[in-house]
Kinemage of the C-alpha trace (Angstrom):
@kinemage 1
@onewidth
@group {chain A} dominant
@subgroup {mainchain}
@vectorlist {calphas} color= white
{ca met a 1} P -95.188 143.985 -51.200
{ca thr a 2} L -97.731 144.758 -53.871
{ca ser a 3} L -97.601 143.012 -57.235
{ca thr a 4} L -96.820 144.862 -60.473
{ca thr a 5} L -100.040 146.145 -62.052
{ca ala a 6} L -100.730 146.212 -65.784
{ca his a 7} L -100.245 149.987 -66.046
{ca glu a 8} L -96.906 149.802 -64.176
{ca arg a 9} L -95.341 147.247 -66.520
{ca pro a 10} L -94.807 149.679 -69.450
{ca arg a 11} L -93.073 152.065 -67.047
{ca arg a 12} L -90.779 149.278 -65.851
{ca arg a 13} L -89.978 148.261 -69.417
{ca ala a 14} L -89.231 151.879 -70.317
{ca ala a 15} L -87.023 152.194 -67.245
{ca leu a 16} L -85.073 149.067 -68.161
{ca ala a 17} L -84.621 150.290 -71.731
{ca ala a 18} L -83.395 153.625 -70.400
{ca ala a 19} L -80.979 151.793 -68.106
{ca gly a 20} L -79.609 149.914 -71.093
{ca leu a 21} L -79.062 153.175 -72.959
{ca leu a 22} L -77.364 154.654 -69.920
{ca ala a 23} L -75.101 151.605 -69.681
{ca ala a 24} L -74.165 151.960 -73.345
{ca gly a 25} L -73.585 155.672 -72.812
{ca ala a 26} L -71.396 155.000 -69.795
{ca leu a 27} L -69.303 152.558 -71.807
{ca ala a 28} L -69.015 155.041 -74.670
{ca ala a 29} L -67.960 157.760 -72.268
{ca gly a 30} L -65.417 155.460 -70.636
{ca cys a 31} L -64.003 154.562 -74.040
{ca gly a 32} L -63.980 158.124 -75.311
{ca ala a 33} L -60.458 159.194 -74.445
{ca ala a 34} L -57.588 157.588 -76.306
{ca gly a 35} L -55.880 155.216 -73.915
{ca gly a 36} L -58.394 156.035 -71.187
{ca asp a 37} L -57.736 157.747 -67.882
{ca ser a 38} L -58.040 156.921 -64.176
{ca thr a 39} L -61.542 158.393 -63.979
{ca ala a 40} L -63.264 157.083 -67.091
{ca gly a 41} L -61.353 153.797 -67.442
{ca lys a 42} L -59.643 152.517 -70.539
{ca arg a 43} L -61.181 150.732 -73.475
{ca leu a 44} L -61.000 146.929 -73.434
{ca thr a 45} L -62.146 144.127 -75.703
{ca leu a 46} L -62.847 140.933 -73.770
{ca ala a 47} L -63.314 137.486 -75.249
{ca thr a 48} L -66.428 135.681 -74.008
{ca glu a 49} L -67.285 132.009 -73.630
{ca ile a 50} L -70.144 129.968 -72.191
{ca val a 51} L -69.959 126.558 -70.575
{ca ala a 52} L -72.116 124.343 -68.374
{ca asp a 53} L -70.905 123.676 -64.855
{ca ala a 54} L -69.296 120.315 -64.158
{ca ala a 55} L -70.278 117.758 -66.800
{ca pro a 56} L -73.948 118.316 -67.741
{ca ala a 57} L -74.200 114.874 -69.343
{ca glu a 58} L -73.359 113.278 -65.974
{ca pro a 59} L -76.243 112.370 -63.602
{ca phe a 60} L -77.148 114.786 -60.804
{ca thr a 61} L -79.815 114.618 -58.091
{ca asn a 62} L -82.241 117.476 -57.482
{ca ala a 63} L -83.720 118.678 -54.189
{ca leu a 64} L -86.752 116.392 -54.600
{ca gly a 65} L -84.692 113.241 -54.938
{ca trp a 66} L -84.821 112.754 -58.719
{ca thr a 67} L -81.599 111.644 -60.383
{ca ile a 68} L -81.436 113.372 -63.756
{ca thr a 69} L -79.334 112.662 -66.832
{ca leu a 70} L -79.532 115.161 -69.684
{ca ser a 71} L -79.314 114.123 -73.324
{ca lys a 72} L -80.026 117.583 -74.780
{ca ala a 73} L -79.442 121.106 -73.475
{ca his a 74} L -79.945 123.990 -75.893
{ca leu a 75} L -79.978 127.609 -74.738
{ca ser a 76} L -80.770 130.851 -76.561
{ca val a 77} L -78.318 133.474 -75.312
{ca gly a 78} L -79.010 137.195 -75.484
{ca pro a 79} L -76.807 140.142 -74.492
{ca leu a 80} L -74.668 140.007 -71.355
{ca tyr a 81} L -73.949 143.124 -69.296
{ca tyr a 82} L -71.299 143.543 -66.588
{ca phe a 83} L -71.523 146.018 -63.704
{ca glu a 84} L -69.610 147.448 -60.782
{ca gly a 85} L -72.436 146.919 -58.277
{ca ala a 86} L -72.376 143.824 -56.058
{ca pro a 87} L -75.352 141.587 -55.360
{ca phe a 88} L -76.199 141.306 -51.683
{ca thr a 89} L -74.876 137.756 -51.704
{ca ala a 90} L -71.385 139.071 -52.484
{ca leu a 91} L -70.820 142.294 -50.505
{ca arg a 92} L -67.057 142.615 -50.128
{ca ala a 93} L -64.456 145.341 -50.311
{ca ala a 94} L -63.322 146.248 -53.823
{ca pro a 95} L -60.089 144.431 -54.772
{ca gly a 96} L -57.088 146.661 -55.071
{ca arg a 97} L -58.874 149.511 -53.289
{ca gly a 98} L -58.236 148.397 -49.718
{ca gly a 99} L -60.380 148.859 -46.642
{ca ala a 100} L -63.541 147.225 -45.328
{ca pro a 101} L -67.040 147.605 -46.827
{ca ser a 102} L -68.504 151.074 -46.379
{ca leu a 103} L -70.801 151.920 -43.493
{ca leu a 104} L -73.693 152.051 -45.982
{ca asp a 105} L -72.841 148.542 -47.221
{ca arg a 106} L -72.628 147.199 -43.657
{ca leu a 107} L -75.974 148.750 -42.748
{ca ala a 108} L -77.566 147.372 -45.914
{ca arg a 109} L -76.268 143.884 -45.140
{ca trp a 110} L -77.668 144.096 -41.626
{ca ala a 111} L -81.055 145.395 -42.827
{ca val a 112} L -81.470 142.808 -45.598
{ca pro a 113} L -79.914 139.422 -44.695
{ca glu a 114} L -77.927 138.048 -47.622
{ca ala a 115} L -79.725 134.728 -47.855
{ca his a 116} L -83.110 136.422 -48.122
{ca ala a 117} L -82.330 139.627 -50.014
{ca his a 118} L -85.029 140.482 -52.549
{ca pro a 119} L -83.825 140.988 -56.157
{ca gly a 120} L -85.276 144.480 -56.060
{ca his a 121} L -82.488 145.520 -53.660
{ca tyr a 122} L -79.828 144.880 -56.303
{ca arg a 123} L -78.123 148.019 -57.593
{ca ala a 124} L -76.128 147.531 -60.784
{ca gly a 125} L -73.943 150.605 -60.389
{ca glu a 126} L -71.573 151.653 -63.153
{ca ala a 127} L -71.536 149.696 -66.424
{ca arg a 128} L -68.306 147.816 -67.099
{ca gly a 129} L -68.981 145.837 -70.265
{ca gln a 130} L -71.447 144.359 -72.703
{ca met a 131} L -71.596 141.442 -75.134
{ca thr a 132} L -74.531 142.196 -77.414
{ca gln a 133} L -74.498 139.475 -80.093
{ca pro a 134} L -77.296 136.894 -79.534
{ca thr a 135} L -76.727 133.249 -80.411
{ca ser a 136} L -77.685 129.730 -79.363
{ca val a 137} L -75.523 126.998 -77.865
{ca asp a 138} L -75.495 123.317 -77.008
{ca leu a 139} L -74.417 123.122 -73.371
{ca leu a 140} L -73.465 119.458 -73.766
{ca glu a 141} L -70.707 120.361 -76.230
{ca gly a 142} L -68.447 121.987 -73.661
{ca ala a 143} L -67.169 125.553 -73.822
{ca thr a 144} L -68.492 127.663 -76.714
{ca ala a 145} L -67.054 131.001 -77.789
{ca leu a 146} L -69.450 133.952 -77.859
{ca ala a 147} L -68.884 137.366 -79.402
{ca asp a 148} L -66.338 139.724 -77.855
{ca ala a 149} L -67.468 142.205 -75.227
{ca asp a 150} L -66.821 145.945 -75.279
{ca ala a 151} L -65.673 146.977 -71.814
{ca val a 152} L -63.896 149.576 -69.713
{ca ser a 153} L -61.402 148.924 -66.951
{ca gly a 154} L -62.578 148.875 -63.348
{ca val a 155} L -64.049 146.693 -60.636
{ca val a 156} L -66.686 144.219 -61.819
{ca arg a 157} L -68.935 142.347 -59.396
{ca ser a 158} L -72.220 141.467 -61.070
{ca ala a 159} L -73.915 140.835 -64.378
{ca arg a 160} L -77.218 140.710 -66.196
{ca phe a 161} L -77.931 137.566 -68.223
{ca thr a 162} L -80.604 137.746 -70.920
{ca phe a 163} L -82.297 135.042 -72.957
{ca gly a 164} L -82.172 135.552 -76.712
{ca val a 165} L -85.650 136.268 -78.114
{ca pro a 166} L -86.255 135.124 -80.786
{ca pro a 167} L -83.535 132.456 -80.873
{ca ala a 168} L -80.640 133.067 -83.260
{ca gly a 169} L -77.517 131.180 -84.164
{ca pro a 170} L -76.738 127.529 -84.956
{ca phe a 171} L -79.455 125.929 -82.785
{ca ala a 172} L -82.285 128.371 -83.497
{ca ala a 173} L -84.165 125.852 -85.654
{ca glu a 174} L -83.951 123.140 -83.008
{ca leu a 175} L -85.131 125.544 -80.319
{ca asp a 176} L -88.205 126.235 -82.483
{ca gly a 177} L -89.056 129.525 -80.786
{ca his a 178} L -88.095 128.383 -77.274
{ca val a 179} L -85.322 129.972 -75.233
{ca val a 180} L -84.360 126.715 -73.489
{ca ala a 181} L -84.872 123.112 -74.547
{ca leu a 182} L -83.772 120.196 -72.368
{ca glu a 183} L -84.314 116.469 -72.783
{ca gly a 184} L -83.297 113.684 -70.458
{ca arg a 185} L -84.234 110.954 -68.041
{ca ala a 186} L -85.272 111.352 -64.397
{ca glu a 187} L -85.287 108.429 -61.951
{ca lys a 188} L -86.470 108.070 -58.371
{ca gly a 189} L -86.699 104.626 -56.824
{ca asp a 190} L -88.527 102.396 -59.297
{ca val a 191} L -90.016 105.345 -61.207
{ca ala a 192} L -88.396 106.627 -64.399
{ca arg a 193} L -89.498 109.474 -66.639
{ca val a 194} L -88.151 110.466 -70.052
{ca phe a 195} L -88.868 114.180 -70.281
{ca arg a 196} L -88.611 117.290 -72.409
{ca ala a 197} L -88.494 120.674 -70.643
{ca arg a 198} L -88.856 123.716 -72.874
{ca ala a 199} L -89.419 127.372 -72.049
{ca leu a 200} L -90.897 130.247 -74.037
{ca leu a 201} L -90.470 133.985 -73.561
{ca ala a 202} L -93.398 134.111 -71.134
{ca asp a 203} L -91.672 131.575 -68.870
{ca val a 204} L -88.532 133.661 -68.356
{ca val a 205} L -89.858 137.220 -68.203
{ca ser a 206} L -88.779 138.878 -64.968
{ca asp a 207} L -91.608 139.830 -62.593
{ca ala a 208} L -89.659 142.972 -61.679
{ca thr a 209} L -88.699 144.282 -65.137
{ca gly a 210} L -90.984 142.563 -67.645
{ca glu a 211} L -87.898 141.534 -69.643
{ca pro a 212} L -86.327 138.082 -70.321
{ca ala a 213} L -83.396 138.902 -68.050
{ca val a 214} L -81.851 137.646 -64.824
{ca glu a 215} L -80.472 140.556 -62.819
{ca gly a 216} L -77.650 140.606 -60.298
{ca cys a 217} L -75.848 137.403 -61.295
{ca val a 218} L -72.574 137.024 -59.446
{ca phe a 219} L -69.478 138.009 -61.391
{ca glu a 220} L -66.404 136.830 -59.488
{ca glu a 221} L -65.142 140.106 -58.080
{ca leu a 222} L -61.953 141.600 -59.435
{ca tyr a 223} L -60.425 144.672 -61.037
{ca val a 224} L -60.309 144.240 -64.827
{ca asp a 225} L -57.453 146.210 -66.327
{ca gly a 226} L -56.431 144.338 -69.485
{ca pro a 227} L -57.425 141.727 -72.056
{ca gly a 228} L -58.792 138.365 -71.028
{ca val a 229} L -61.720 135.993 -71.223
{ca val a 230} L -65.107 136.312 -69.533
{ca thr a 231} L -66.598 132.882 -68.815
{ca leu a 232} L -70.326 132.471 -68.248
{ca val a 233} L -71.077 129.239 -66.380
{ca val a 234} L -74.661 127.994 -66.734
{ca lys a 235} L -76.036 125.483 -64.214
{ca pro a 236} L -78.826 123.251 -65.591
{ca ala a 237} L -78.971 121.517 -62.199
{ca val a 238} L -80.342 124.774 -60.727
{ca trp a 239} L -82.971 124.951 -63.483
{ca leu a 240} L -84.247 121.484 -62.553
{ca asp a 241} L -83.629 121.528 -58.800
{ca gln a 242} L -87.306 122.034 -57.831
{ca val a 243} L -88.877 119.925 -60.596
{ca asp a 244} L -91.020 117.004 -59.439
{ca phe a 245} L -91.287 114.527 -62.326
{ca glu a 246} L -93.972 112.408 -60.611
{ca asp a 247} L -96.792 113.785 -62.779
{ca val a 248} L -94.839 113.716 -66.050
{ca ala a 249} L -96.397 111.179 -68.388
{ca gly a 250} L -94.648 107.837 -68.737
{ca ser a 251} L -93.241 106.745 -72.079
{ca asp a 252} L -93.623 103.265 -73.550
{ca asp a 253} L -91.607 103.964 -76.695
{ca gly a 254} L -88.818 106.084 -75.156
{ca ala a 255} L -90.097 109.345 -76.632
{ca pro a 256} L -89.778 112.273 -74.188
{ca ala a 257} L -92.917 113.639 -72.536
{ca asp a 258} L -93.315 117.406 -72.185
{ca leu a 259} L -93.727 119.104 -68.836
{ca glu a 260} L -97.394 120.054 -68.975
{ca pro a 261} L -98.347 123.756 -68.803
{ca glu a 262} L -99.410 124.853 -65.305
{ca ser a 263} L -98.060 121.621 -63.814
{ca gln a 264} L -95.900 121.679 -60.695
{ca ala a 265} L -93.003 120.405 -62.771
{ca arg a 266} L -93.324 123.202 -65.331
{ca arg a 267} L -93.631 125.881 -62.630
{ca gly a 268} L -90.561 124.538 -60.852
{ca phe a 269} L -88.616 124.611 -64.109
{ca ala a 270} L -89.649 128.216 -64.848
{ca arg a 271} L -88.609 129.310 -61.352
{ca gly a 272} L -85.229 127.656 -61.794
{ca leu a 273} L -84.567 129.495 -65.048
{ca lys a 274} L -85.034 132.832 -63.262
{ca lys a 275} L -82.633 132.079 -60.397
{ca gly a 276} L -79.513 134.198 -60.376
{ca thr a 277} L -77.542 131.283 -58.932
{ca ala a 278} L -77.984 129.447 -62.259
{ca tyr a 279} L -75.578 131.887 -63.941
{ca ala a 280} L -72.079 132.711 -62.693
{ca leu a 281} L -69.372 134.720 -64.414
{ca ser a 282} L -65.637 135.012 -63.991
{ca phe a 283} L -62.690 136.642 -65.731
{ca ala a 284} L -59.236 135.285 -66.530
{ca pro a 285} L -56.584 137.755 -67.739
{ca gly a 286} L -54.478 137.138 -70.817
{ca ala a 287} L -55.122 136.591 -74.496
{ca pro a 288} L -57.434 133.672 -75.365
{ca gln a 289} L -54.638 131.981 -77.336
{ca glu a 290} L -52.387 132.020 -74.264
{ca gln a 291} L -55.108 130.478 -72.140
{ca glu a 292} L -55.646 127.681 -74.662
{ca lys a 293} L -51.952 126.868 -74.596
{ca glu a 294} L -52.049 126.827 -70.783
{ca lys a 295} L -54.957 124.361 -70.796
{ca glu a 296} L -53.099 122.042 -73.171
{ca arg a 297} L -50.038 121.807 -70.891
């Protein structure tokens, strides 16, 4: 596969922008008729929240044997988009529609094994929703409410996560122009490193689209037909899974040392930020107030 040349990048950016306009147009068309209909779908407003998986302040061990404890985890969040199309890692029959996957889906799965499917094979399909208000969050604080999403009813299977550039919201000043800022301690045997891992726009730009977006994130498959809450789960452990802290400078005074540019640790961190498995979405029906009461029981 050939790499994207300089003259191709503007075309890809233009194509992505056009896709965004088409998605917005599809949502507008779906919301056009009062009450909606079986073809276009009906208008929905979905609450949105973001949370880190498990307990991000608890230690976890990455693939290279480093046990990591985070003390800071700030993220700049951009728009979220939801789609009907399924990533190759989640090809299943549409809920409520019955039947097995189509012949085309079965052939595609056979031709491109799920574990090795290239992101370029992802097809978003019809737009189902969008949350367009950028902000910034502290992932160590638990669940944080985001802006509501405009949506239309229908099957949802995948999503596009984007980093907010430039950072906005309550932690924009602390991010200081970065889209992600982590601090913590990594230990392996007798070696300990106090680190700071930060990423700029250039670190998270997609090789395929030239945009700070992660395409084809899994959205737990279901048919959305009423109000509810979309939950975006972010997994810092995936971001740091391939980071080797061996070459990170030691600290005598406890101050965190940055991952050096072009270092193996920094490259591993940047790769982790672009992994679709670091972002997972789900939907729970019902009004947000009802869900809060259910959690308190």
